N, C-alpha and C positions, 0 to 999 in steps of 0.2 A: 501587489502580492509577490513576495520574494520566494518564488517556487517555480513550478513548471505549469504549462498551459491548462491541464485538466484541473489543477488546484484552483487557479484563478477562475476558471469556468464554474466550478462548484460554488465558489464564494459568490459569484454573480447570480447563480441559480437561487441560492438561499437568501440573497439580499438584492433583489432585482432593481430596487430604486437607488442603490448606492453605486458610486463609481468605483470600478475595480481596474487598476492599472497593472500591467505586466511589464516590468522594466526591461526584459530581454525577450523579444519575439521568437528567437530561436530556441528558447527553453521549452522543449517538448518532452514527451515520455515515450520511448520506444515500445514499451508494453501497451500503453494506451492506444498506440497507433496500429497494434497488431489485430485490432477488430474495428470494424466500421458499423454504423447503423444498418446499412444495407446487408452486410454479411450476417449480422446478428438476426435480422428479419428472416433471411433464408434459412438459417440454422433453426430458428423457432418453428418455421413451417415444416421442417423435417421431424419435429418433436411436438406436434400439436398438443396443447393443453398442459405441457410441462412448464412449471414456473421458472423464470429466468432470474438468477441471482448474479448481480454484477458487482465486482470490486469497485470501490470509489475511484480507483486509479484507472479511469476510463473517461472517454469524451462525453459531452452533454448528449450527443445524438445516440450514443450507446445506452446511457442511463435512461433516455426516453423510451427505449425499447424494452426496458427491464421491469420486472415486477417489484423487485426490492434491491437496494444496494447494501453492501456490507463494507466494513473496515477490516483490517487484519486483526484488530482487537475483538471485534464482536461477531466475526463471520460464523463461528461455530454456534454461538447462541442464537443468532438470527435464523440460521437454517433449521436449527432444532425447533425454534418457535413456529416456523412455517408449518411443520407437521406433514410435509409432503413426502411421499415415498420415493420420488425421483425429482431431481432438479437439473437445470443447465447452469453451469458456472463459467463465467468469463470475466476478464481475459486470462487471469493468472492460473496456469495449470498447477503450480506448486502450492499456492494458497488453497486452491480447490482440492488438491490431494490431501492436505492437512485436514480440511473439513471432512472429506470422505473417510479418512482414517479415524477421526474423532467421533464420527457418527456412522458406524458400519450399517445401521439400519436404513440409511438413505443412499439411493443410487445417485451418484454424482457424475454427470456427463461433462467432461472438461473441454473447454476451448484450448487450443494449443498456443497459448501466449506465455510470456515469462519476462521477468525483470533481468536485463543483462547483468546488472551489478550483482544481484543476489544469486542468479542461476550459475554464474561462473565459479562460485566457491566449491571447492572439492573436500571430500572427507579427509584427504591427506593433509590439507592445510589446517583443518581443525585438529587433527591428531598431532600435528607439529606444534600447534599452539598449546595443546594440553601438555605436551612434553616440556615445553619451555616454561610453562607457568602451572606446575602441578598443584592441584587442590583448588584452583580458581574455577568457580562455577562458569559454565558456558551458557551465555544467553544467545539464542539463535532466532532469527526472524523467519516466519513461515513462508516467506517468498523464496527461501532457499530450497534446494532440491531435497526430496525425501531422505536420501542417504545422509545428507548433512544434518537435516532436522533430527534424525535419529541419534545424533551424537550430542545434542544439546541437553543440558540439565534443565533448562526452562525454555519453552517455545513461546515467544512474546512479541507483541507489536512494539514499536518504538516507545509509545507512552507507557506500556507495561514494563519495559526495560527500566525506565526512569524510576518507577515506583519500586520495582524489585530490587534495584541496586541500593536505593535509599533505605529499604526496610530489612534487607538481608544482612546478617551479621558478618558476612565475609568482607575482607578488606581488599580483595582483588577479584576482578572479573575478566572473562574473555568475551569480547563483543563481536557477534557475527551479524553485522548490518552496516549500512553506509557510514563512512568515517565521520561525517559531520555530527553524528549523535554523540560522539565522545565528549565534545565540549559541553553539551547539555547534561550528560551524565556527571561530569566533574562538578557542575553547578548543583545538581540534585543531590549528590553524595560527596561533598568535599572531604578530602583526606583519603579517599579510596582510589585505587589504581585500576585503570581500564586498559586492557591489552587488546590490540587488533591482530588479525591474521596478517600474514605476509604473502603477497603484497596487499596493501590497504584496499578496502572496498570504496571506490570513488564513483559517484554518479556524475559524469561530465556535464549533464544537462542542468543539474542543480547548481553546479559550480559556475555556470555562465553568468549568473546575476552578480553584479559587483556594486560596491557603494556608489561609484560614479554613475552607473546606470540607474540606480535607485534615485539618486539626486536629480538626474535628468528627467525621470518619469514624474517626480513630484513637482519640479520647477516648471516643466513644460506641459504637464498633464497629458503626456503622450502614451500611446499603446493601450487605450481603453479596451477592455474585453466585453464583447456583447454576445448574448445568446438569444436567438429568435424566441419570441414569446411562446409560440406553440411547442417548441422543443423544451424550453425552460419549464413550462407547466407540467409536462409529462415527466421530465427528469426529476423535478421537485417532488412529485408524488412518490417516486421510488425511494428518494432519500428520506422523505418524511415517514414513509412506512417503516424504514429501518429505525428511525428515531422513536417511533411509537412502540415498536417491539422492545426497544431498549437495548 
């Protein structure tokens, strides 16, 4: 799995009988590491009976303590479908804030976690990009801070950005998410231009995986990811509930 550890864990949770290899063991996620299963259990105890909604960018043990998982693409829809008056949302305070603003009827209690790559973006950087590329729609990821999200023309997950760019008649776009998406955008919408903010948004953990490390993993079968069955079963239930909601 050419990504970070929580992604490989999630693949193993959903396909327990398959071998999942992580080419680079150091490829972790700072945001996922900002909450542990133990800490989440304590938080739940402080808010007894309140459903726990967890971003998929989290560890298996955290998913196992959750009622339902969400992606950045479906977070608002899943929380709305729950029909709860109050939820606990972990670990991303920015995505949780976007859910809260989209669903003012729901009280969203936020865990204080964030993606360093997205959280560091400033409104000034977005304004500078608009000045540099006037008229280009701004696509912003909801992992960004609320004041940055407010400046976007469209608040989108990465998969939604690909569809938006391909379908929108504009020929140029400003992309406010990790730099690696630009290559995928160029393939999804050939002939269109995609501008990044300065400096570029780079996730150092995603960039740890290289072709040579991938080759080593495949040739040697090394760095298999395992999730204890008891944890995997509970985590799978939270993910499957998300899928069932749609």
